[in-house]
Each structure stands twice: as structure tokens, then as C-alpha cells.
N, C-alpha and C positions, 0 to 999 in steps of 0.2 A: 075158594080153594086155590092154593098156590100151584103154579105149574111145576115149579121146582122148589124143594126144600131141603136144605142140608142142616143137620143138628149134630153138633159136637163131633164133626167128622175128623179122623186122624189117619195119617198114612205116613209110614216110614219105610225106607229101604236100607236095611242094615242099621247102621248107626246115624244115617242121614234122615232127618225129619223133613218130609216134603209138604205135609199139611198138618197144622197143629190146632185141633179143637175149633174147627171152622163151622160157622152157622150163618145162613142167610136164606132169604126167600125171594123168589121171583114170581111176581103177580101176573095174571093173564093180560095179553095185549100190551106188554111194556117192552121197552128197549133197555136192557141191562148191561152195564159195562163191568167186566171183570179185569181189574187193573193190578199192576204190580211190576217191579223191576224184574229183570231176567233172574230166573232161579227162585222166584218168590213162591211158586206152587200153583200158578194158574192152570197150566196144562195138566198136571196131576190132578186137580180138582175136576177139570172137564172129563178126563178119562174115567174118573170114578163115577161121574154123573151118568155116562152112557155104558158102563159095565165093561170097559176095557180092562180096568183093574178094580179090586175090591177094597174098600176101607178097612183098616185095621180095627177101627171101632166107630161108633156113631152111626146115624141112619141118613139114607138119601131116599127121598120120595119123588116121583115124577107123576104129574097129573093126580095128586092126592093118594098115590098107592106106593107101597114099597117096590123098589126097582124089579122089573120083570123084563126079560128080553123081548117079549111080544110088544112092549110099548115103544120099541124103537122104530116101529112102523109109522109113529107119529112124530118122529125126530129126524131132523136133517143135520148132518154134522160136516163141517168143513174144517179139516185138520190143517195145521200150520205147514206141515210137510206134504207136498203134492203126492198124490197116489194114482196118477194116470198111467195108462199103457202107452208107451212111447210109439210103438209101431202100428197102433190102431188108428183108423180115421176117426175124425171128431164125431160124426153122426153115429158111426157104428158103435163107438164107445159109450156115447150118451144113451143110446137105446139099450145097450147091454147093462149099464148101471141102473137104468130105470127098470129093467126086468128084474134086477137083484132086489129092488124095493117092491116087487109085486105087480108092476104094470105089465100090460101086454105090449107087444112090439108096436102096434099101430098107435096106441095112446102115447107110449113113450116117444115115438118119432114125432108125432104132432106137437107135444109139449116142448120137445127139444128144438124143433124148427122155430116155434113161437118165441122161446127164450133167446135163441141165437139171434133172431131179428131184433128183439127188444134190446139185447146188449151189443148190437152192431157188429156181429162177427159172422154173418152168413157166408162171407167169402172164405171162411176157414172150414166150413162143413165137410169138405171132401179131402182135407189135408190130414197128414199124420201129425200126431201130437208133437213129436220130436222136431218138426218143422216149424212150430209156432214159437213166438216170443214168450217170455215168462208171464207178461201181462196177460197174453191171450190164453195161455194154459190156466191162469188163475180164473179167468172168466169161465172156461169150460168146467173147472172143478166147481165153481160157484153155481153153475146151472145144474150140475149133477146133484148138488145138495138139495135143490128145490123141486126137482122133477116129480117127486111123489107127493107134493103139496103138504109138507109137514106142519104141524101146529106149533112145534117148538124148534127153532133154527139156532143152531150153536156154531159159532164161527170163530176160529182161533187165528188171529192175525189175518183177517180177510182182505186187507189192502196191500199185503205184501207184494211187491213187484209191480204195482200199478202206478202209472203217471197220474197227475192231478185230474186230468179229464176223465179217465176211466174210473179213478177212485170216486169221483163225484157221481158217475153213472151208477156205481154200485151202492153208494150211499142213498141216492134217490130211490133206488129199487128197495133197499131195506126199509126206508121210511114208508113207502107205499105198502109194503107187507105188513108193517106194524098197523097201519091205518086199516088194513083189511082184517085185523083181529089176530095176526100171528104174534107169538112171544119169541123175542130174539135175545139171545145172549152172545156177546162178542168180547173177545179179548184183543187188546191192542195197545201199542205204545203211543199212539197218536192221540194226545189229550185234547187237541183241538176238535177232533172228530167226536170224541166222547162227550164233550161239553156241549156240542150242538145237538147231538142225537139222543143221549140216554136220559130216561126218566129216573133210573136208579143206578148206583154204582157200589161196588165193593172193592176196597183196596187192601191187597195182601202184601205183606212184607215179612221176610224171614219166616215164612210158612204161617204167619198169624194174620187175622183180620185186624186191621188198624183203623179203618174208616169205612162207614157204610151208611146209606140213606138216600134220600132223593137229592137231586142236584140243588133244588131250591133250599132244602134243609142244611145242606152242607155249606152252601155259600153263605147262608145267613148267620153262620158261626163266625165269620170273618168280617172285619170292618172294612169299609170302602176307603182304603188307604193307598191306592194305586192311581197314579196320574199319567196319562198319555198325552205328550205334547209334540207338536210340530212347530219348531222355533228356529229363527235365524238371528243374527246379531250378537249382542253381548250375552254370554252364557254364565256370567259371575253369579247370577241368582241361584245356581246350582249349589252354592255353599250355604244356602238358607238353613238355619237350624232345625227347621221342621223335616228336612230330607234325611232319611236313614241310609238310603243308597240310591244310585241311579245307573242307568246305561244310556249312553249317547251314541246313537246310530246315524252319525252324520246329519244331525238336525231333527231326527225323530228320537225323543227322549222318553224313556220309561223310568218312572220315578216311584219309589216306595217311601211313603211318609211315616214318620214316627207316630205310633199309637200306643197308648197306655191303658191297660185294663179294658181293652176292647173298645174304647171310645174313639170314634171317628175323628181324625185330625181336621184342622181348618185349612183346606186346600186354597181358599180364597186369599189367604195371607201370602201364600206362595205366588199366586197369579199377580197379586198386587206388586210384589217385589220384582217380578219379572218385567212387568210394565214399567216400573220406576227406573229400571236399568236400561230402558230403551229397547228391549227385545221385541222382535216382531213374531207374533204368535198367530198361527193360522189354525191351530187346534189345540184345545185344552179339555180334556175329558177325565173326570174322576170315576174310577171303576172299582169293582170288587176284585180280589185276586183271581187269576185264571185257575182253572183245574190243574194246569201244569205246575203253577206256583205252589198251590195247596199240596199237590203231590210230592213236590221236592221238599217242602217244609215238613210235611208228615213223615216221610221216609227218613229225612235227616234227623228229625227229633227222636224217632224210634231207634235209629242206628246208634245214636249217642247214649241212649239209656240202656241199650242191649247190644253192645258192640260184637259180642261173641256169639249171637244167635246163629244156629246152624240152619242151613238150607240145602235144597237139592236144586240143580239146574233143571227146572221142570216147567 
């Protein structure tokens, strides 16, 4: 049984199409990345999933049943825009939000204290929200999403406003939640995080689904035609005919090799040419394209074939 299933979902606001015939499934215990440029329809999709708005057509099921508001007891939602009360103290606010999810005050307080300790913000417990940094406020909202121990966790841009240390702390927490059996959907622009964390992804562009599947399936569709090099000395080998394009970051070179009909190019010929030119190479690694490169290539291709596709900033 899929935890989330959308079939042919459409949503428009006047003449603007926000979501166009969208279908995907999220299986239990998986980390699912909902990706797309600004205005592609990601937030509109999430809002329909949790009943904030209603599809114009198509169906949405949560936990194997048509959407019903009672099912939201099993859902935790972190919106992109913060919704905290600025004048309330952190612990008072967390207890209040826990009570809104059906917890008694004692249970909400115990869980809130435990989460504050885990996310290293115990010093903020008695402060007002308005006195906290944006990153600290994001942690508070993150905790409020998890207090009632939801089975489905939905997070819209969860790493917004976080420095690398705190982003890593939240990533580790999400990974632990997935290991415990929780199902997690998150939307983000950080392709590196998606690539490390997600089992499945769906890429939306101009309101339509343009790419979906497991990370392994998607990566297998692309040849290993990228080379990462750390090199000093003669750089004339970068004119080798096998190179389609490259970026030189002061000795760290990222190369895209030419490939025809999906056949992987011969990277060893490039390495031999670099050595022949007397270049000093401390790293030479052949890789598949990153998710960010796949994202840019896919979105660029779709834009070229449908340059007038309408979308809503959502």
C-alpha cells in the first residue's frame, strides 16, 4: 500500500495552471524528493495532498484511502513559510502546538524538551521566538512538525536559513526517522542533499512531471561521461577532441566528455593525453552526472520543446 498516491491531479488558478495531470506514488519507509524550479507546482501539490486546497480533477490518496481530514493526525507538515508566534516563548509554543495535534500538555512538554536537546537548542527554551535567529526558528518549527510522531512527514524547503552544521544535523535526524519506518517527502532546491538522501524523486517543470523514479534507475539512464580532475602544470590537454565542455576552478577541473548514443566515452585516452603533456594529476575520477546536472539538462530540454508552457509561482 502506497503512503501517498496521486493520479492525474490537476489544479489551476484562473488561467494559470499550477499542476497538470500529475501522478506519482510514495512507498512506505522511503525518502521522496519533490523537485522543480520556482513556480513549477511543488507547493501547490503539497497543499493538495494535505487538504489545504482541493484538486480540480484527479485523485489523491493517503495511507490507501481517499483524503479525509482525520488522516492529518498521522501527518507532520513543515511549510516553507514559518508560522510561529513571535511573542510566545519557545517551550510554551511547542506545548501549545503539540496540544493542537492531540497531545496532553505533559507529553508535549516531555517530547519538546527531548527534541530541543537532540537539536541542540535547550538554551532557547525560555526565549521568545522573535529573539531567535532564522536558523533557530527553523529548528523550532521542525520540532513542532514531529511532536505528535507522524507516520508521514512532509517538509517544504526544510533547510532554508540553516548553516551547513545545522543542515547536517537535520539531515541526520531525517535519516534516522526514515530508518525507524517513517515516510518522508521533502521539497528542496539543494540537489546535493536530495542525491544523498532520497530513494525516489519526482521532477516537476512547468506544472508537469518530467522525470520520476528511483535514484538508481534515473542515474542508470545516463552515461558515465563526467571526469573530476585535480591537476597542475600544462593544461593544453583540455583541448582534447573527446571533451565536450569543461570548467576549470583553479586546478580543480570538471569535464564533460562527448558521448554518442548513450555509449560511455574512453576517459583513459584523456588521462593518457594529460600525462603526455606533463600535467601533474593528483585526482582523476570518472563519474556519472550529478542530480543537479540531470536536473538542469532535463529542465533545459523541456523548456526548449515547450517554451510557452504556463506555470504558477507555487
